[in-house]
N, C-alpha and C positions, 0 to 999 in steps of 0.2 A: 533387310527390314528387321525391325524389332517386333517381337510378337510373344505373347504369353502361350506356352506350349504345355499341354498335358500329355505325359508319356506313360502313365499308369493310373488305373482306377484304384483308389484306396481311400480309407478313412483315417485321420482327417485327409482331405483332398490335397494333392501335390500338383502344383504347376509352377513354372519358372520362366522368366524372361530369356529369350533366346534370339540370336541372329539367324534368320532363315531366309531363303530366296523369296522375293516377292512374287506372287502369282500373276500370270498373264491371262487376259481374257481370250476364250475360244469363241466359236460361233454362237451368237445369241447371248453372250455374257457381258458383264459391265465390270470394269475395274474401278475401284473407289478409293481415294485417299481418305482414310477414316478419321473423322473429326472427334466423334464421341460414340460410346457403346452403352447399351443399357444392361444393367445387371439384375438378374432374376434368381429367386429361390430355386426354381427347377434346375438351373444349371448347376447348383451344388450337388444335387442328386446325381446328375450325369458325371460330375468329377468324382463322386464317391463310388460310382458304379452300381447305384441302387435305383436308377431310373428304369422305366420299362423297355427303353431302347438304349443302345450305347453306340457311339460312332467308332469307326476304326481308329486305333492308336497309331502314331500320335496325332493330336488334333489341336487346332486353335479354337477355344471356346467363344461363345456369344453369338446369338442369332439376330439381334437387332442393333442397328448402328445408323449413324448419319455421317454424311461427308460430301465430297465433291468428286464427280466423275473425271477420271484422268485418261480413260481409253475405253474403247468399245470394240467388241468383236463383230465379225461379219453378220449383217442381218438385223443389228440393233437399230431401232428407229425411234423409240419413245424418249430416249435421253441422249445427251451428247456431252462430250468433254467440256468441263467448266460448270455443268449443271449442279445445283445443290440438291442432295437426294437423302431420303430415308429408306432403309432397307430392312426387310424381315425375311430371313432365310428359313425355308422349310426344313433344311438339314440342321441337325444338332451341331455339327461342326460348322458353324456359320462363319467363323473367321473374324468376328468383330474385335477381338482383342489383339489387333495388330495394326501397324501403320497402313497397310494395304490389304484390301479384300476384293475377292471376285465372286459375283452372284449372277444367277440367271436374270435377264432383263425383266422378266415377269414379277420378280421380288423387289425391284427398285422403283421408287416413286419420287417424283418432284416434290420439293418442299415449299410451302407457301412462303411468299416473299417476306411476310411479317414474322415468320418463326425463326428462332435461333437454332443452331445446330445442336446445341445441348438439349433443348425441348424436343427437337426432332428425333433425338435417340430415346426419348422417354415414353413415346406412345405406341409403336407398332405392336408389340406383343401384348402387353397389359390392356390396352384399349381395344384391341381386336378380340381378345378372350372375353372381356366384359360385353362388348357389343354382340358377339355371337352367342354368349350364354343368355343374355337378357332379351335378345331378339329372336332369331329363328329357333333356338333351343327352348328357351323358357317362356317365350311369348308374353312378356310382361306387358300389361296393360295400363293405360292412364288410370290413376285412382287407386290402383292395388298397393297393398303393403309390401314392400321389399325390405327384407333383412339382409344386411351385408356383414359377414363375418370377416375377421381379419382386415378390418376397414382402414387401419393405419399403414398397411402395406401397399406396394405398388398396384397390384391388381385389384385389391379391395377398394382403394381410393378411386380407381378408374370405374369400378362398378357403382360407386356412390354417385358419381357424376353422370354416368350413362343412365342410372335409374332416374335421377332427377330430370334429365333431358327427355325421358320417355313419360314423364308425368306421373311417376310413382311417388308414394309417401315412403321416404327412406329412413330406415332405422339402422344405425351403424353400431357394431359391437367391436370390442377389443379390450385391451387391458391398460388401465391407468387413465383417469379422468383428464389429466393434463395432455396426454397424447390424443385423446379422442375429441377434446374441445374444439380444436381448429376444423373439424370435419363439419361443424354447424355452419361455418362460413363457406364450406366447399360443396354443399349440396345435400347434407344430411338434415332431416327434421328433427331427429332425436338421437341420442347416443346411449349405450348401455355399457357401463364398466363392469365387465365380468369378474373383476377382482373383488367387487363389493356388492354386486346385485345378481339375483338369480334370473336366468334368461326367461324361463317360462313365466314367473310371476311378473316381470317387467313387461313382457309382450302382452300378457292378459290385461294389465293396467292400461297400456297404451293403445290397445285395440278393442277394448270393451269386451274382452274375453274371447274374441274370435281367432286370433293368432295371425300368422303371416300368410300372405298368398304365395310369395316366392322367397326362397332362401338361397342366397349366393354363398357357397361354403368352399373356401380354399383351404380350410383348416383340418376338418375330419375328426376322427377319434370321437372323444366324449361329446364334443360340441355338435356333431351330426346327430347323436343319440338325443341330445336335448332338443335339437331342432325338430326331430320327428314328434316330440311330445307337444311342441307348440305351433305346429303347421295348421293352417286353416283347412277345413274340408275341401278337397279339390285342389289343393295347393301343390307347388312344385318345389323340390329341392335340387338345386344345381351343384353337382359335385365337380369342383374346379381343381381340387388338389387335396393334399393332406400334409400341410406344413407342420402339423403336430407330430408327424412321424407314425401315426396310427391310422391306417385305412379302416373305415367303419364297415359294419355289417347292417344292411337294411333289413328291418323286421317286416316280413310280408304280411303278417296279420295286421300291423298298424297301416300299412299301405292299403289293404283292402277295405278295413273298417272306415278310414278317413277318405278313401278314393283319392290317394295322393300319388304323385309321380316323383320318382327319383331319376335324374337325368344327368348322364355324363357330358362333360365339356371338354374337348381336346382341340385346341385352336388350329394346330397344324392339319389334323385330319379333316377338319371343317373346310379347309381349302383344298386338300388333296382329293377327297372322295365325294364331292357333291356335284359333280359334272358342271363345274363353272359357277354354281350358285354362291358358294363360299367366296370366290374371288370377286364376284360383283358385290357382295355384302362388304368385303374388305374395302372396295373401292368407295362405297357409301360412307364408311367410317372416315376415309381419307377426305371426302368431300365435306363431312361434318366438321372435321378439324380445321380444314381450310377456311370454312365459313365461320368459324369461331363458335359453333354449337358445342364443341367439346374442346376443352383447354387443358392440354396435358400440363401436369404439375411436376416439378423436379424437387426431390428432397435433398439428398446428399450428393455432392459432386466430388469425385476422387481424382487424384492424378493417376497417370498411367501406371506408375510403379506401386500404386496402392490397390491393385485389383483384388488380391488375396485378402486385404484388410476389408474391403467393401463387401465381399462375400461373408467373411466372418461377422461383420456388423448385421448383415441380413439374418444369419443364423442365430445370432444373439438378440435379435429383435431390438437392435439399437438404431433403427432407421424409421423414417416417416415418409411414406409415399415412395416414389421411384428413385432408385439409386443409379447415377450415371457416372461413367468414367470418361475423363477427357483424354483422348488419345493424341490429338494435336491441338494444343491450346490456341495457336495462332488462328486456325480455322474456326474455333469456338469463340473468337473475339477476346482472348486473355493473352496477356504478354507472358 
């Protein structure tokens, strides 16, 4: 089979298409003919060797994908050959950038009949991160003010939609009014263009001087510092990532005086370490997608041979929303 393979961690990242043997499912595992794979900023950090964990080399990247089940190992009962599925691997070497992938049954989920396989590859990681952050981690309440940084990216757009679904007043931030404007039709009540506006002044004007109840921050760096200055008393800052490349330092004196919480969000750990609660919450997210309460949005769609280009566009902030790679155009409904 053809697969993108990373054989060394370095900057800029290096991976190439190779012919490698297709994996076979063992007990409790599912083999998938991959239709599409989701691309994420975090995977560029893994490829560069700068993520907090690294998989054994060589490895096939991408932890979220969609496709059709082609074989099942002994003991598999939830899915069967021919089923359309979406999958989210807990392992960093998820294998989604390949024609065939094998994952544990618990990480493979049926796709709603009305959803295409490109859309099915767009939601597992980003929407789960947003749901976990704004749900059990951030405890976002109806009527609260939610600020979403990096709102034009995949996880930011998901947070905008999840925040709206939870009844919050959503304020989206990013760079460039033309890129931000579509968010007003996707769940945001207001947008703040950080190229031309000051975050603190804008939030004070929009909230009558009170500030944000919850800040969803996948950016970090200076933007985290600015968020500390404009969080409401008793507010929560959700640390989702640091796409700025600069992890921030929380000032404990500000946390004390304003009685605020800084909360880390790690989607994989939320499933692995919560005694089943995270898995149940993930299932609730799947139910919300199936019922249409959450509607995954796809930004850019790339061909299989354009994976490196897709990651470079994410690093260069030349994307809007979720980027998806078509591995098998026929399964995706493309000729």
